[in-house]
N, C-alpha and C positions, 0 to 999 in steps of 0.2 A: 405617541402612545408606544408603550413597551409590548413586545411580543409575550402573550399569555403562556405559550409553550415554554419560551426561555424562563419566564418567571416560575412556573412551575418546577422545572429542572434545575434552576440555579437561584433558588430563592435566597439563600443566605449569602451567596456571592453578590446579588444584586443589591441586597440590603446594605452590605458593607460598602459597596462602591457609591452609594447614595448618600452615605454619612459625609463624604466629601463636600456634598452641597448643602450639609446641615439638615438633611431630610431622614426622618426616621421611619422606615416602612413598617406598617403593621402586618407583620407576617402571619399572625394569628387570625386576624380578620380575613385576610387573604385566603388562608387555607380553609377557614370556616365557609366562607362563601363559595369557593371553588369545589368543596366537598357537597355543599348543599346542592349546587347545580349539577354535580355528578350523579348525586341520589336522585333527583328528579329525572335525569336521563335514563338511569337504570330502571326505575319504577315505570316510566312511560314504555319502555321496550317490553318490560314484562306485561304490562296490561295489553299492549298491542298484539303481543304473542297469544295472550288469552283470548282476545277479541277474535284472532284468526282461527283458533281451536273452537271456539264456541260457534262460529259461523257454519262449521262443518259437521255439528251435532244433530241437526235436523233429521238427517237419514238414520242416525243411530237410535234417536228417540222414537221414530216411526217404527223401526225393526223391533223396538222394545215394546210395542203395543199402543204408543200414543197416536192420535190421529194427526194428520198433517197440520192441521189449524193449531191443535193444541201444542205440537211440537214447535211450530214457529212462534207462537206466543210465548213459550217458555224460553226459547232462544232469544227472542227479542227483549225479553224482560232483562236477561242476563247482559245483552248487548247495551242496553240503556243504563244499566249500573256501571258497567265498564266505562261507557262514554262520559258518564257524569264524572267519574274518578280521573279520566283522562283530561276533562275539561278544567278540573280543579288543579291537577299537576301542571297543565299547560300555563295557567295563570301563576302558579307558584313559580314555576321556571322563567316565565317572563319577568316577575319581580325580581328574582335573584339575578337574571341577566342584567336588569337595569342597575341594580346594586353593584354588580361586578363591574359594569361598564364604567360607572362613576368613580369606583375605585381606582380603575386603570387610568382614567382621565386625571386623576389627581396625582398620579405619580410623575415626577419630573424625569427628564432623560438622564441616562447614565453617562457620567463624565468620561471623556477620553482618558486614556491612560497618561497623556502628557499634560493634563490639568493639575496645576500645583495645588497643594492643600493651603487653606486659609479662611478667614472668617469673612472679610469685606475687602473693599477696594484698596486698602492699605496694604494688602498681602499680594496683589496682582505683581507680576513678575515682568520687568522691562525687558524687551527684546532688542530694540534698537532706538536710536535717536537719528533724526535727520534735520540737518540745518542748525545754524546757530542764532539763537535769539538776538535780535537787534539791540545795539546799545544806543539809547537816545541821550541827546545833549540838551533835552528840555523835558519838563514834567509832562508825561503821557497823560491823554484823556482816555476814559473808557468809551465804548460805543454808544452809549446813551447820550454822553456829552457831545460826541463827534456828531452824531445824528442830529441832535438839536441845533448845533452850530451850522449845519448844513440846511436847516430847515426841512429835514427828510425823514425825521423819525418822530412820530406824534403817538404818545402812549394815552394822554389825557383824553383827547378826542375818541379814541378807540374804547377807553373805559366807559365814557359817556353813551356810546351807541351800543356797546356790548357788555363789557365788564373788565376786570382785571385779566392780565395775561393775554392781551390782545394788542396789536400794534397797527398803525396806519404808516405806510412808506410813501414817500413822495419824491418827485423830482429825480435828482442824481441818484439818490440812495435807492429808489424804487428801480431805477434803470440798471443800477449795478447787481441788484438782487435778481432781476431778470437775466441779465448777461451771465451771472454764475451759473444759472440753472441750464440756459442755453448751452454755454461752455461745457458743462458736465456731460450733458446728453450727446453733444457732437463728439467728445473725446470717447465715450463708451461705445457708441454706435460705429464711429469710423476708425478708431484706433483699436478698440477692444472687442469688435465684432459682436455686440449685444444687439438684440431686436428690440427696437422701440415699440412699446405698447402703451396706448391710451386706454386707461381702465375706469370703471365706476368708482365713485368716491363713496358709494353707498353698497353694503354687502349684507347678505342675510346670515342668520345664526349658524347655518351649516358651513358656510366658508370660514367663519371665524372659529368654529370647532375643529376644522380640518388643520389650521395652522396653530392651534394650541392657545389662542386668547380667550375662548370659551370652553368649558364653563367656569374656569377657575378665576379669570381676571375681568369679570363683566364690570366691576366698578371702575375700571379704567377707562372704559369705553363710553362713548355718547350714543345712547340709544335714541332713535327719533321719537317714539312715543312709548308709554308703558306698554300698550297692547301689540306694538308693532314687532315684527321679525327683523327689522331692518336697523343697522348701525352704520355710523360714519366711520370709514377706515382709520385705524390707528397708524397705519403705514401701507404702503403699496406692496409690501410683502404679502399681504392677504390676497388681493385679487391675482397678483402675478403668480403666486404659488398654486393657486385654485385653478389656473389655466390647464394643469395636468390632472385635475381631480377626475376619478373614475375613468381614467384612460390607461392604455397599454402602449406605451411609446416604443416604436421599433429602435433597436439598440443603434442602428445605423444613423439615426438622427441625433443621437446625444453627442456632447452635451447640449442642453437647450440654455440659452442666455438671454434673459429679458431684463430690460431697463424701462423704468417709467419715471416721470416727473409728475408728482400729486402734491395736493395739500393733505395734511394729516391732522388728525384731531385726537386729542388725549385729554382726559379729565384730570390727569396728574394727581390721582388720588394718593394719599399718604405723602405728598411732597409740599404740604403747607409750610411756608416759610422759607422755603429753598429756592434760591435764584429768582426772587420776586422782582429784581430790577433788571429790565432789559429784555433781550430777545433769547435769552439762554433756555428758559422753560416756559413755553407758551402752550396755550389751549389749542391753537391753530398755527401750523408751520408748514414749510414746504421742504420737500426732501427728493433727492434723485435716488431711487432704489435699485439695487442689483439683486437678481436672483439668478441661480443656476440649479439646474436639474441634471443629475449625472448618474453614472452607474456606481454601484457601491464601492468598487475598487478604486474609483477615481476621486472620491470626495475628500480625501485628506489633501491631495495636491490641489484640488479645485479651491480648498479655502485659501491656499497660500497665493494662488493666482488671482482670486477675487479680491482679497485684501490688498494685493499689489495695485489693482486697478483703483481701488479708492486712494492708495497712497500716492499714485501718479498724479491726481489731481491736486493734492497739497504741494507737491514738488513743483508743479508747473505754475502754481500761484506764489510760490517762493514763501511758503508758510512752514516754519520749523514745527515739527511734531515728534511724538514718540509713539512707539508701538509696544502694546503690553499684552501679555496673555492673562485672561482672567482667571482667578483662582476659583475653587470650587464654590466658596461662599458668596462670590459675586457673579457667578455663572447664571445666566438666565434659565428660566424653567425648562424650556425645550432644547436648549443647546447642549451639544456634547463638547464643543471647544469653540472659544470665542477669542478673536483680537480685537481690542479697543484701540483705536487711533486718537490720540489726544493732542489737540493743537495748542501752540503757545500763545497765551493772551497777556500781552505786556501789562495792562492795566490791573489785572489779577495776579501777575507775577506767577503764574503757574500754567500747567497744561491742563486742558479740559477736553473731555471727550467730544469728538466730532463725528465719529463712525464706529459702528459695532458690526464686525463681520463674524458670521456664525455658520458652523457646521451642524446641521441638525440630524445627520445620519438618516435613517428610516423612520424617525420618530413622527414627522409630519406625513410621510408617505403612507404609513400604515392607517392613519386617520383618514387621509384623502383617497385611500385606494389607488395610489399612483404607482404604476408598475411599468417594467419593461420586459421584453422577451428576445433573447439573444438568438443568434442563428443556431448556435450549438445546443440550445435547451428550448423545449416546447413549453416549459414551466415558467409562468410568469414569476418576475422576481421584483421586489420593492426597489424603488428608486431612491436616491439620497437627494436632499434639498439643502440649499445654502442660500444665505442672503446677507446683504451689507449695504450700508449707507454709502452712496458714492457721489457726493456727500449730503449731509443735512444743509440745505441752502441758507437758512437763517444764521445758523452758528459759523458758516463759512464767511458770510457777510460781516459778521462780528469780527472774525479773525482778520480779514482783509482791512477793515477799517482800523483796527487797533495797531496791526503790524505795519501798515503802509500810511500812517498818519504823518503829517508834517507839522512843524511849529505853528504854522499859521492856521492849524486846524483843517487843512484841506487834506484830501486822500489821494495818493499817487495810485493810478490804475496799473495793476500788474501787467506786463507786456501781452500775456496769453488772453487778457480780456479786452485789451485795447480795439481789436477788430469788432467787438460786440458792443462798444461803446462810442460807435462812429468816429473812432480816432482820438477821443478824449484822453489826455494823458493824466487828467486829475479832475476831481470835483469838489 
């Protein structure tokens, strides 16, 4: 959420910056709501002053000839009228506050100055490429065919028991999937100094509001029941970032670095017809999520570091990838700057997203009231939050299957994963 004080004093600048995201800020609506709220405050202060003055008039009325009882009755009548007006103003102010809050919730984060202009993913700017896509001397199979050949991927039985966009993994494929998650966790905890956290897969609406999924993106979520306040998590970003909600973190404890391996659940609203084959876009999938909480002055560098941690997994698995900075039109609602890592998939003959690493600045922290207090200043300051996939386990499985396939349909196990596969060299 944006700072309302900054919005008031830099309204034109904010509006112009948000056009990079394709968002048109309704300046007139904001000014009208803000003016209405200010008017309610002024009127309330005026009535409170009148109430204070009225309370002192009993003595004056008695000196003017009224009895004490009559003076009290007259003053109480005046106070009752003022209190009635105050009650009306209080409700009006509450209504305006709610409208203003909703207005602020609907405004996306301001893009970083380094974010390039552009309408969609075709305008994203490539930063680097790592690795050379393998040249095959046989016709490559996609991960669905490879999984079927290994009798380890079953979409039909998953559809029977649940529906489309679910999968059953078995045997060597299931073990490889588990090995990938364990390998990622070990790398991030042992090598990159993240604290492993086991988090709930169910969160309440306040948690999702804090990280920006609510109220704007409710259709993308799985709500447990119509009358429930509970939702399945779309990503471990939500519970991990909420670890600092309503907290003032000692500056000496920063940065905080959290990692979690969880299932994730997304309705994939608006993606009908896209990636319906295979594991690329599922309603339920697993992800190893990285979250960092840092001082404001450290967040730009933290994004580079966090992205590097995600890249290291791809490099150790010998998976060619490219890194792109998202243009304004492809940047997510709450992000100020995002790098996407796109892994090479031979069967699709293209790079596909496997991780998004984003700096949210103080956008989430303001909603969450997540702050720090430095030794130099007694005044609490908002923290900055970052997150990224390190990595999406299912998509990494796809990349390993396709990039390390053999002519006979077997899959060579990358060296980094062999200790997690009981020494197996292939499946």
